[in-house]
KOLTOR-798022 format. One record per residue (C-alpha): residue in three letters; x, y, z. Coordinates in pm, whole numbers, plus 50000, padded with zeros to 5 digits. Example, Ala and Ser with C-alpha at 12.3 -4.5 7.8 and 13.67 -1.06 7.14 Angstrom:
// residues 2
ALA512304955050780
SER513674989450714
//
This chain:
// residues 361
MET430415485957823
ALA431555514857628
SER434505497557506
ARG432475469557421
ARG429895488957182
ARG432605506657016
PRO432895492556668
THR436305477256528
THR437495501056251
ALA441165486856245
LEU442325474455908
ASN444305440355914
ILE446745437955623
TRP448625403755716
PRO446585382355484
GLY447505404355179
PHE451385405555299
VAL451365366655333
ASP449875361754999
ALA452405385354804
LEU455305371254986
SER454085336054872
ALA453575344654505
LEU457145360054522
LEU458355328554687
LEU456705308654419
LEU458215330554115
LEU461555327454270
VAL461185288154285
PHE460075288453916
VAL462885309753799
VAL465455285653985
MET463805254053849
ILE463885269053465
PHE467905276953499
THR468375243853657
LEU466495223353385
ALA468465245453127
GLN471515238653252
VAL470835201153312
PHE469785196652960
LEU472945214952835
ALA475255193853025
GLN473575161552896
THR473845176052547
LEU477545184052575
ALA478315150352687
ASN476585132652455
ARG478725153752195
ASP482055142052375
THR481205105952324
GLN480205113951971
LEU483505131751923
ASP485445102252093
SER483735075951871
LEU484575097251565
SER488255100051690
ALA488515063251703
GLN487085055351351
LEU489605083551232
ALA492335063351390
ASP490945029751238
ILE491135046450891
ALA494465059950911
ALA495745024151042
ALA493785009350722
LEU495285036550497
ARG498935025150629
LEU498174990350589
GLU496954996050252
GLN500055017950184
THR502294991150289
SER500384965050134
ASN500784984649767
GLU504514990849840
ASP504964951149892
LEU502824944249575
ARG505074970349353
SER508154951949478
ALA506864918649389
LEU505534930849043
GLN508964945348994
ASP511044912949081
SER508714892148867
GLN508744910648555
ASP510194943548464
ARG507834946448151
GLY504714956748390
SER505924989148395
GLU502655003148271
LEU500784982748550
ILE502964997948798
GLU502525032148701
ALA498885024848749
LEU499785015649102
ASP501965045049146
ALA498745066649054
LEU496535049649297
GLN499355053149570
ALA499395090049507
GLN495405090849500
SER495885074849843
ASP498105100049960
ALA496125127849856
ASP493265110750052
GLN495185108150388
ALA496205144150293
ARG492445150450301
LEU492005128850623
ALA494495149950797
ALA492505179950719
GLU489425164850842
ARG491345158451188
ALA492525195051196
ASN488995204051122
ASN487895180751405
ALA490455195951626
ASP488755229951583
LEU485325214951671
GLU486845202551996
ALA488255239252049
GLN484865253251984
LEU482975226452242
SER485855235552490
GLN484775271752459
ARG481195261352491
ASN481905243352805
GLU483555274652943
ARG480415294452855
LEU478545268353042
ASP480585273653323
GLU479965311453302
LEU476465306253280
GLY476615284853616
ALA478365310853807
ARG475745333153663
LEU472995311253815
ASP474785308654141
ALA474845348154161
SER471235349254085
ARG470155330554379
GLN471405357654574
SER468885386754508
LEU465405385854331
ASP466045415654138
GLU469345403253981
GLU467795369753913
ARG465065389853697
THR467905407853537
LEU470005375253451
SER466715356753352
ALA466585374152994
SER470465373352943
ALA470725337053029
ARG467865327652796
ALA469675345452546
GLU472635328452614
VAL471105295252628
GLU469405300352271
ARG472645312052151
LEU474095279852258
SER471555257852111
ALA472255276051778
ALA475765267251822
ILE474985232451935
ALA473145228851604
GLN475765243751392
LEU478255217551581
ARG475865187951480
THR475795200151107
GLN479495201151088
LEU479695165251265
ASP477285155550972
THR479435169150725
ILE482415151350862
SER480535117350869
ALA479785120950509
ALA483605127750420
LEU484335095350620
ALA481645077950417
ARG482945088050073
GLU486545081050194
GLU485335043150282
ALA483855042549922
LEU487125056649767
ARG488915029949957
ALA486875002149863
GLU487075014949503
ARG490995013249516
GLU491054979449675
THR488904966949382
GLU491164983549118
LEU494204969049300
ALA492654933949262
ASP491734939048912
LEU495304951248813
GLY496714920448994
GLU494764897448818
ARG495654913748498
LEU499214913848565
ASN499124874748647
ILE497424871148326
VAL499884891548119
LEU502874871448293
ALA501074837748235
GLU500804847547868
ARG504284859847842
VAL505714825648006
ASN503414805147775
GLU504844825547472
LEU508544822047550
GLU507864783747634
GLN506254779347299
TYR509304796047121
ARG511734775947360
SER510154743847269
GLU510174752746878
PHE513774764146921
PHE514894733047096
GLY512884710246827
ARG514604727846543
LEU518184726946717
ARG517624689946780
GLN517034684646417
VAL520174705746297
LEU522364690746545
VAL521144653446508
ASP524324644846344
ASN526514646646694
PRO525734621446927
ASP527604639747186
ILE524954666747214
ARG522414660847452
ILE519504674747628
GLU519574682847988
GLY516154696348126
ASP515404729947948
ARG518914733547791
PHE521374720747528
VAL524424702447668
LEU527504707647404
PRO530684688347529
SER533684712747552
GLU535904690447336
LEU533624699447039
PHE534604737247109
PHE537924738547253
ASP541374722047323
SER542374715147663
ALA543014742647875
SER541954767147612
ALA539274791747507
THR539564798147164
LEU537024781346949
GLY537974752346725
ASP536704748246354
SER534654721746458
GLY532974742246745
ARG532264771946468
VAL530474746246257
GLU528034735246519
LEU527724774846662
THR526734785246328
LYS523914761246320
VAL522924769946657
ALA522824808446512
ALA520814800846209
THR518224783346413
LEU518054809646683
THR517954836446388
ASP514854822946231
ILE513194816946569
THR513754853546675
ALA512324864046329
GLU508824848846468
MET509254862046810
PRO507314897046892
ASP509934925747017
ASP508444930147332
LEU509114892847445
ASN511864897847709
TRP514244868947598
ILE517884861147626
LEU520114832547517
ARG522284822947814
ILE525864804947752
ASP526994785848076
GLY530604774248074
HIS531494743548304
THR534844726348380
ASP535984693948539
ALA537054693048877
ARG540564692548801
PRO542364723548908
ILE544014747248658
SER546394775548727
THR547974792548441
GLU548744830248377
ARG545824837948182
PHE543644811948378
PRO544294814248770
SER541484790248827
ASN538484769448661
TRP536224799848684
GLU538484820048459
LEU538544794648189
SER534904785648209
THR533954821848195
ALA536474827647906
ARG534734799447721
ALA531374812647753
VAL532534846847646
SER534014830747340
VAL530744814847238
VAL529004846347322
ARG531304867047084
PHE530894841846807
LEU527154840646818
ALA527114880146810
ASP529314879646514
GLN526764856046359
GLY523934885446372
ILE522434875346709
PRO521764907746900
PRO524344912547203
GLU521634923747440
ARG519984892047375
LEU523134873447478
ALA524434863247834
ALA527644846547944
THR528254828448269
GLY531264808648418
PHE530384781448687
GLY533934763948688
GLU533864730448859
HIS530904736949100
HIS528024722748930
PRO529144689248795
LEU526704663248615
ASP528584634948735
PRO530244638749062
ALA532574606249011
ASN536264609949016
THR536834593448678
GLU537924601548342
ALA534504596048183
ALA532694617948429
PHE535404645948383
GLN534644647348017
ARG530894648348104
ASN531244675148316
ARG533314696848077
ARG530414712547874
ILE528994744447716
GLU525244747747793
ILE522694768147584
LYS519554778347731
LEU516524803447587
THR514994820347884
GLU513584850548013
ARG515684878548153
//
């Protein structure tokens, strides 16, 4: 009975200890959740940056391929322009300037690629830092005290990484702007190339039409001058004169009758060329032809030598008459381009000829 009446004075501290332990456990769970969310967010952000960098690398490869294709196209166009008209030098110089600009642009693109490689290296460093941060997070789970100490450091590291990622985004925006400018420059060069090609076609057409006009006038006047000789005829775009009018058999020495007719040709050509512009690139081509019967002498081992020597004799006489030598050309075809393939005396006579053609060099 005495023990029952004694008041209970013992202090029960267990509920307070449980509350403190629960609060400590909740704090630990909260800190772990904060760092886990930070790690997930950073991993997702860096994965997006990897995707963007891969897309940017693919765009850079496409631009490089397009630049190489453009360079090849420029070289083909320059070759075609050189073959079609030597007088397009000014336009070709413009194409060379554009090609040099394209090479400079390609060098700038290479510099952008180097910058992109630097960005990738920086991203790799960021990944290494993230791995280090993950190691720190794993270590923080071992001790609450160490976790509290690491919390401030990890938060500062996250803020520093966020700033670095923002800087990386700014650099990527700069690269995107540079690529956009490169695309605009390439489109402008393509427009300039198309305009140059159109201008060159116009110039070539004008030159061809101008030469055709003077050729028609030359043939018209020459037809009037040589109308008294029925053996002289027109075959397509050239005058055909029989060899007997100029040379004896198996000879390349001009006769008197040939000199008379060539004097008329020289006078007519002199009158026409006086009206031609200096930059019109024309020549008077003299073609020598023989019949199919072979020849073999000490001076003329074959018909090639004979036909060439006759063409050269005509060219020399025209040069003596005042025709500029740089506007004359002599060609020997031998018996290989007959007008009449028959094996008759009339066919042989027709195939022995001198052809005069006003053409473009």
